[in-house]
N, C-alpha and C positions, 0 to 999 in steps of 0.2 A: 564391310563388316555387318552392316544392318541386313543386307540381302542374305548373308549367311546365317545370321540369327532368324531371319523370317523362315528360311528353308528348314532349319533345326526344328522351330515350332511346328511347322507344318508336318514333318516327318513324325514328330513326338505325338501330335494330335492323331495321325494315322495309326500309330502304334496303340495308343490308348484305345482308340475305337476298335481296333482289331482284337485286343485283349478282352474288352468288355463283351464284344460279340461273341468271342470264343467261349467266354464265361457262360453266357447265356444259351448258346448252341450246344456246348459239349454235353450237358445233362440229357438233352434230347437225343443226341446221338447214341449215347449209353443206352437210353431206354429202346431205341429201335434196334440196336445191336442184340440186346438180350432177347428181344422178341423172336429172333431167328435162331436161338440157341437150342440145341437138342436135348440139352440137360434138363433134369426135373427141378433143379435149383436155378435161381437167378444169378448167374456169374457173368463176369467181364474181364477180359474178352471172351467171346463165345468158343467154347471147346470144339463144338461141331455145328456147322450151319444146318438148319433143317426148318421145314414149314410145319412141323408136328404141332406145335401149340396153336397155329391158325386152324388146323383141323379139329383141335380140341375145342376151340372157340365155337366153331360151327355146330358142334354136338352138345354145347351148353345152352339150353333154353334160358337159364337165369341170365347169363352174360348178353345173349341176344336180345332179350326183352329190355334189359337195361340201356342197351344202345339204342333200340327203337324209341324207348322212354325219352332219352336224351335229345334224340333228334326231334321228336314230337314237341316237346317242351320248348326247345330251342326255336323251332319254327313258330309256334304260337307266340312266344315272347317277342320275336322279331315282328310279327304283325301288330301286336299291341303296342310295342314301343314306337314303330314308325307312325301308326294312326295318331296315338296320343302326342308323340313328340312334334309331328307336323303341325297338329292342331294348336298345340301350346305355343309353337314358334310363331304361328300366324296371330294367334291372340296377343302375344307379347309385342309383336311388331306393331300393332295398331295402338298400343299405349306408349307413354314416355315419361320422362322424369324419374323421381323417386319411386313412384308407383311400379315403374317397369324394372328397376333394380331390385325392389322387394319381390316381384314375381319370379324373376330369374332365381334370386337366392331361395325363394321357396321350392322352386322346380329342382334344384339340385340337393336339396336338404336331405333326401334319403340316402345320397351317397356318404353322408357324414355319420349315419346310424350304423353301429355294428351289426354284422349279420346275425349274430347270437340274439340280440334284442329283438330284431324284426322277426326272426324265426320263431322265438317264444311267443311273441304278440299275435303273429298270424296263426300259430297253432292254437292259441286260446280262442281266437276269434272264429276260425273255421271249424272248431270243435263243436261250437254251438249249433252249426248247421249240418254237422256230419260230413264235412267236406276236407277234413284235415289231410286225407291221403289221395286227394283227387288231382287231375291233370291241371284243372283250372286253378287250384290253390298253388301248384307250382309255377304255372305261367304268370299268375298275378304277382307271386313273390319275386320271381326273376325280373319281372317289369319293373319293380320299384327301383332297381339298379339300372336296368338297361334303358329306360325311358329318359332319365335325366341326361345320360351320354348321348343318346340319339337326339335329344332336344338340342343339346349343345352344338352337335355337328350340324343340324338342319338350320339352326339360328346363324351359324357362321356362313352357311351356304346362301342363305336369305340375304345376308349382309353384303354379299358380293354380287347380288343380282340387281340389274337395273329394273326397278319397278315401274318406270315409265312405260316399258313395253307392255306390262299388265294393264296399266290405265289405258294405253292406246287400244288395246283389245276390248276393253269394256266401252270405249267410246265408239268402237266400231260395231256394237251391238252384241257382242259375246257376253254370255251369263258369267257370273263369278266363277262358277265351277269349271265352265268350259275354258274360260281364260286361264285359270290356274293349271288345268291339266294339259292344255296345248301350247301354252307360252311359258309358264314358269317351270313345270316339271321337267320338260326336255333340257333346259338350261341348268338345273340344279341336280340333273340325275346322278352325278358323281357323288354329291353330297348324301342323297337318299341311299344310295348303295353303300356307302361308307357307314351311315347310321344303321342301316339293316344288319351289316357285317358285324358291327360293333355289338348290337344287341344279340345276335346270334352266338357269338364267342362268349360273351358274359354269361349267358345262360348255359352254354355247353360245359363251362368250367366251374359253375357255381356250385358249392359244397355245403356251406353251413346250414342256408335256409332249407336246402333239400333234404338235409339230414333230418330236420325237424318235420317236414311236411310230406315226405314220401313214405309209401308203404311198400309191402311185398310186391304189389303188382304195378306200382309207379315209381319204383327205385331207379334213379339215373345212375350213369356210370361212376362218377365220383363217389357216391354213397356206396355202390356196389364194391368199388375197389377199395374203400376203407374197411368195409366188412371183411373182404378177403385178406387183406393185410393184417387185420387183428389176430388172424389164426396162424398165417404163414406168409412168405414171401412168394406169391403165387405168379408164376410166369405169364398167366393169362392177363394180368394187369398191364404188363409191358405190351401184349399183343393189342389189347384195346386201346391203350394209350398211342400205339403206333397208328391205329386205324383212324382215330380221332385226329390225330396230327395231320395224316394225310388228307382227312376230310376238310379240316380248316384250310390247309394249303390249296385244295381244289377250290373251296369257295372263294378264297382271296384271288386265285387266277381267274375264276369265272367273272368276278367282280371287276377285275381289271380288263377283261375282255369286253364287258358290257359298257363300262364307264370310261375306259381309256386310262392307261397306266399313269400319265402325267396328271390328269384331273384327279384321280384316285389318290395319288401321293400328295397332291395339294390339299385335299380335303381331309386327310388322315391326321 
């Protein structure tokens, strides 16, 4: 009887997981399907399959610029988040007790602040220097959310690393930087890949702060999509969303190839 109940709970769990997964994936499937519709309106299911709107996208300098902007800002955010996150994780590792707990809490504090408040504050700050519509402002803004997440991932990777190997390298005459690059980095590679991946995706989809800090030349895809949807349901929004979705999947696949799927899943 108990065996039958356990099997029932197992089947029920898989059904719940499948329903939740379908609930998450179905909207993405609808967006991808509408991107290949020949109609001038966004309809589902598609009336006729066509690549018409992909051609329209290639002929639109506004959308192409917003895609390039998103990728540039996401790449810059990834670099900043990794450098600061790794440095902070190393610094926190050398502390202990309540002071360490306070530092960790301080590091993740920006995640608790609404994007609207951060956007208004940074707009006021950068306006004093004429940088409110620059790439640097967007990268720094996105880094406020991406860095705490990268820091958490790297800190978790550090916790699983055997630091006696690092100490042994120092005893053998290696400098601290050389010991870190040749001993620590290869062992926590999966964690670093995950940290960079998280930062890249966070920046790619961030909207609120970009709305405050971007201008006509630095507008990212989420902001451009919002501007387009204010006027009409533009099929180009579905096309760009599909391209960004494929881009994220490609980055995840590349990360899995570089770090190994098992280690990538363990650090995610």
